[in-house]
C-alpha positions as CSV (number, residue, x, y, z in Angstrom):
1,M,-14.2,5.5,-2.6
2,K,-12.9,2.0,-2.8
3,L,-9.1,1.8,-2.8
4,F,-7.1,-1.4,-3.4
5,L,-4.0,-1.7,-1.2
6,D,-0.8,-3.5,-1.5
7,C,2.4,-3.3,0.5
8,E,5.9,-4.8,0.3
9,F,7.9,-5.3,3.5
10,N,11.3,-6.7,4.5
11,G,10.5,-10.3,5.2
12,L,7.6,-11.5,7.3
13,G,6.8,-8.8,9.9
14,G,9.8,-6.7,8.7
15,D,9.9,-2.9,8.0
16,L,7.6,-1.4,5.4
17,I,9.3,-0.9,2.0
18,S,6.5,0.3,-0.2
19,M,2.7,1.0,-0.2
20,A,0.2,1.6,-3.0
21,L,-3.4,2.5,-3.2
22,V,-5.4,2.4,-6.5
23,S,-9.0,3.0,-7.3
24,G,-11.3,1.7,-10.0
25,C,-11.5,5.2,-11.6
26,G,-7.8,6.2,-12.0
27,Y,-6.7,7.5,-8.6
28,E,-3.3,6.1,-7.7
29,W,-0.8,6.6,-4.9
30,Y,2.5,4.9,-4.4
31,E,5.5,5.5,-2.1
32,V,8.7,3.8,-1.3
33,L,10.8,3.8,1.9
34,P,14.5,3.1,2.3
35,C,15.5,-0.6,3.0
36,D,19.1,-0.6,4.1
37,H,19.3,-4.3,5.1
38,P,16.9,-6.3,2.9
39,V,16.6,-10.0,3.5
40,E,17.9,-12.0,0.5
41,W,14.5,-12.7,-1.0
42,V,13.5,-9.0,-0.8
43,Y,16.9,-8.0,-2.2
44,L,16.4,-10.3,-5.2
45,N,12.6,-9.8,-5.8
46,V,11.4,-6.5,-4.4
47,I,14.2,-4.0,-4.5
48,P,14.8,-4.4,-8.2
49,V,11.2,-3.6,-9.1
50,L,10.5,-0.6,-6.8
51,K,10.8,1.8,-9.7
52,K,10.7,4.9,-7.5
53,K,13.2,6.9,-5.3
54,P,12.6,6.3,-1.6
55,L,11.2,9.0,0.6
56,A,13.3,10.0,3.6
57,D,11.2,8.2,6.3
58,I,7.8,6.9,7.4
59,S,6.8,10.5,8.5
60,S,7.2,11.6,4.8
61,L,5.1,8.6,3.7
62,S,2.4,9.4,6.3
63,S,2.2,13.0,5.1
64,S,2.0,11.9,1.4
65,L,-0.8,9.4,2.4
66,E,-2.7,12.1,4.3
67,N,-2.6,14.4,1.2
68,F,-3.8,11.6,-1.0
69,L,-6.7,10.5,1.2
70,Q,-7.9,14.1,1.8
71,Q,-9.5,14.2,-1.7
72,F,-12.1,11.6,-0.7
73,S,-15.2,12.0,1.5
74,E,-14.9,8.4,2.7
75,V,-12.6,5.5,1.9
76,H,-13.0,1.7,1.8
77,I,-9.6,-0.1,1.8
78,V,-9.5,-3.6,0.2
79,A,-6.4,-5.7,0.6
80,D,-5.5,-9.3,-0.1
81,W,-3.3,-9.8,2.9
82,P,-3.9,-8.9,6.6
83,D,-0.4,-7.4,7.1
84,D,-1.2,-4.8,4.3
85,I,-4.0,-3.5,6.5
86,R,-1.6,-3.4,9.5
87,Y,1.1,-1.4,7.6
88,F,-1.6,1.0,6.3
89,C,-2.9,1.5,9.9
90,E,0.6,2.0,11.2
91,A,1.2,4.7,8.6
92,L,-1.8,6.6,10.0
93,I,-0.1,7.0,13.4
94,T,2.3,9.9,13.7
95,G,3.1,9.8,17.4
96,P,1.7,8.9,20.8
97,G,-2.0,9.7,20.6
98,E,-1.6,11.4,17.2
99,R,-2.5,10.4,13.7
100,I,-3.0,11.9,10.2
101,D,-6.3,13.3,9.3
102,T,-8.4,10.9,7.1
103,P,-11.9,10.7,5.8
104,P,-14.0,8.0,7.5
105,L,-12.3,4.6,6.8
106,T,-13.5,1.0,6.5
107,M,-11.4,-2.0,5.5
108,E,-11.7,-5.5,4.3
109,V,-9.4,-8.4,3.5
110,I,-10.3,-10.6,0.6
111,R,-8.7,-13.8,-0.6
112,V,-7.7,-13.4,-4.2
113,D,-4.9,-14.7,-6.4
114,A,-4.4,-11.6,-8.5
115,K,-2.0,-11.4,-11.5
116,S,0.5,-8.5,-11.5
117,E,2.3,-6.9,-14.5
118,C,5.3,-6.6,-12.2
119,P,5.1,-9.0,-9.2
120,H,6.3,-7.6,-5.9
121,N,5.9,-4.0,-7.0
122,A,3.2,-2.7,-4.7
123,L,1.6,-0.4,-7.3
124,A,1.4,-3.2,-9.9
125,D,0.1,-5.6,-7.3
126,A,-2.6,-3.2,-6.1
127,R,-3.7,-2.7,-9.8
128,G,-3.9,-6.5,-10.1
129,I,-6.1,-6.8,-7.0
130,R,-8.3,-4.1,-8.4
131,D,-8.5,-5.6,-11.8
132,L,-9.4,-9.1,-10.6
133,T,-11.9,-7.8,-8.0
134,V,-13.7,-5.6,-10.6
135,Q,-13.7,-8.5,-13.0
136,Q,-15.1,-10.9,-10.5
137,A,-17.8,-8.4,-9.6
138,G,-18.6,-7.6,-13.2
């Protein structure tokens, strides 16, 4: 299953705020984490468009991600920014030498300038990446 990924984070290299995965056939997953001290740009552009109550912590996000991914026999993650892949991979790790169970995973980073119905909302941005990628392939 090809899943398109987008993440929002608190400034360059900052803590993860939200992550979304969407498929071409209707599967969607979106979670939000607390951001107690957002940088100004994030406060003005990301926090107002999260549109979802934050989970308690990264452990809750990882558990939710595991539940979502378990429905697929294999997954190919597509992102438009390398840090999105990094945050996704970090969410797989639950402790020293431990990680969530996943189907076999492959990943790629593509360069696209996708339009979003709600810029800086990870779910809307992931949909935009999917829509543009499918359109370009079509």
